[in-house]
N, C-alpha and C positions, 0 to 999 in steps of 0.2 A: 589599509587593505583594499586595493582597488579591484581585485579580481573577484568574480562571483564564485562563491563556495557553496556546495550542496549543504543545506541546513542540517541534514541528518548526519552526514560524515563529519561535519564541523563540530558536532557535539558527541561523537562516539567516545566512550570511555569517561565522559563527564556526567551527562544526564541520560544518554541513550545507550542501549545495549546492542550487541551484534545480532543480526538476524540468523546467522549460522553459528552455533555454539558446539565446539568439539571438546570432549573430555577424555584425556588419556589416549589420544590418537597421535602416535609419533611417526609412523611410517606411511607410505603411499599418499603423500600430500596431494600431488597432481591428480591422481585418480579420484580421490575424495572430493576435491574442488570441482572437477568436471562433473561428477555425479550430482553435487548440490546445484550447480548452474543449470544442468539439463532438466532436473526435476522441477526447479523453480520456474523455468521457462515454460515447461509443459503445463504446470498448474495455472500460470497466469492466463494462458490461452484457453485452457479447458474450463476454468471457473469464471470466465468473463460473463457478467450479467447476474452473478450470485452475490454481489455486494461484499466481496472479500477485501478486508483491509490490509492484511499482510500474511505472509507464509514464513513461519519459523522452522528451522531445522536443527535438531539436536543429535549429536553422534557421541557414542562411547565405544569401548572395546567390544561390547555385545549389544549395541543399541543403535537403531536408526529410526528416529522419531520425527514425523512431520506434523506441525501444528498449524491448522488453518483457522484464522480468526475472521468471522463473518457476522454481519448484522442479521442475516436470515438463515440460521442453522437448519430450520425446518425444510427449506428448499433443498439444501445440500444433503441432509440425512435421508429425506424421502420416507415413504411408508415402510414402517418396521425395519428401517436401516438399509433399504435397498440401494439408496444413492451412495452411501459410504462404502458398502461392499463392492459396488461396481467401480467406484473411483480407486479403491485399494487395489483391485485386480488390474486396472489400467496402469497404475504406477508400477506394480510388480512386473507387468508385461514390458514396460519401458525399461526397467532396470535389467531384465534378462536379455532383451533384444540388443541393448547398447553395451551389455556386459559391464554394468556399473556395480560398485560395491554397495552392500547394505540390503540386498534382497532377502537374505535369510533371517534378519532380525528387524524386519520392518514393522512400524507401528504408526497408525494414523489417528490423530485426535482433532476434534472440532470444538472451538471455543466461540462463545457469543460476544459480540461487541455491544456494550450496553448503550452508549450514546453515539449512534452513527452520524448524527448531524455535526458532531465535533471531530470527526475523523476525516482527514484530508483525502485519503484514497477513495473512500465511499462518496464523499462530496464531489470529487473530480469525476467519478463515474456517473453520478446523477446529472451533472452538467452535460457530459457526453451523450447520455441517454436523451436529454431534452433537445440537444442539437440534432441528433439523428432522427428525431421525430419532426424535424423542420420547424421547431418553435423559434420565435425571434430571439437572437442571442442576447440582446440587452435585457429582455424580460427574464430570460433564464438566469442571467448573472444577478440581477436585482433580487429576484425571488429566492435564489440560493443564499445570497448574503443575508437576507432577512431571516431565513430559517436558521442559519448557522449562528447569527448573533442573538437569537432567542435563547440560546443555552447560557446558563449562568457561568459555566467555567470558561467560556470563550471571551477573550479580551480584544481580539482583533482578527480580521480576515482579509485576504487579498486574493483576487482571481485574475488570471491573465489568459487571454485567448489570442491565438495567432494562426493566420491562414486566410482562406478565401471566405471571409465572414459574409453571411447573407448571400452567398453565391456570386460575389463580385469577381470581376476578372483579375483585379489587382489584389494580391495578398496584403493584409495589414494586421495590426495588433490593437487590441482593446484591453483596458485594465480597469478594475474597480476595486476600491479599498475602503475599509471601514475599521476604525480603531487603530491600535498600535501593532507593528510587526518588527520587533527589535532583532534583526538578523545577526548583529555582531555581539550581542550579549549571550555568553555561553550558558548561563543558567536559565535563559529563557526557553520555555518548552514550546518550540515551534514545530508543528506537524506539517510536512511538505509532501506533495504527491504530484505526479505527472500522468496524464492520460491523453488518449487520442479519440476524437470523434470521427468515425469512418463515414464520409459523405460521398455522394456520387461524383462530385467534382474534385475530390481530394480530401486528405485528412486535415482536421483542425486540431492544433496542439492546445492542451489545457494544462495550466499550472495552478496549484492551490496552496496557499500558506494559511495556517490557522495557529494563532497564538493563544496559549492557555494559561498564561501567567508564569512566574518564576518559580524554580525549584531550588530550595535551600537545603543544605545538609542538616542532619539532626544536631542538636546542641552537644551531645556527647561526642560526635565525630569531630565537630569544630574544636572542642577542647583538646 
């Protein structure tokens, strides 16, 4: 297999689950898909900086539920739930303005990520944050890898940067790896994320792979 495959889509249905889950929804597939895509794009821009790992969407005949997983739920919830109330009203405003489905049965949930250092999306954002503060990129990469490998459940990590590193005129790539990253093993739990560091001279692309060991089925399922 010479082609590069997205580690998440490569394991869908094997050890990874879909980020949008629909139950009992038969009609209006294009409208529901458009609604999911627009809501997810809005939340990615709106929640940048709040250490969000992923956004899950669940739909049913009388349900539209958005689950936001973040390592800092206090920042998102705010004092006495003001942040959640404001975010909920913004999403409802988007649904009504774009005439999207699900505004009448909308529900918003916040879940906490227990170990943010072993989550690829949060680690990628921490690297972007360091680069945007004008810290040396090699130091940022090395310190991040040390933090990630300090977790017991992490078996390997790989960080890739691409762009005008250090403000150089010529774009180039840098890569740092520690441990194992078995990308072709389907039972390997590889967490993958992409992020951009917005610099004055252009964006720097960031890719993070985190390997957390193999996932085996239960003995009863194997039998």
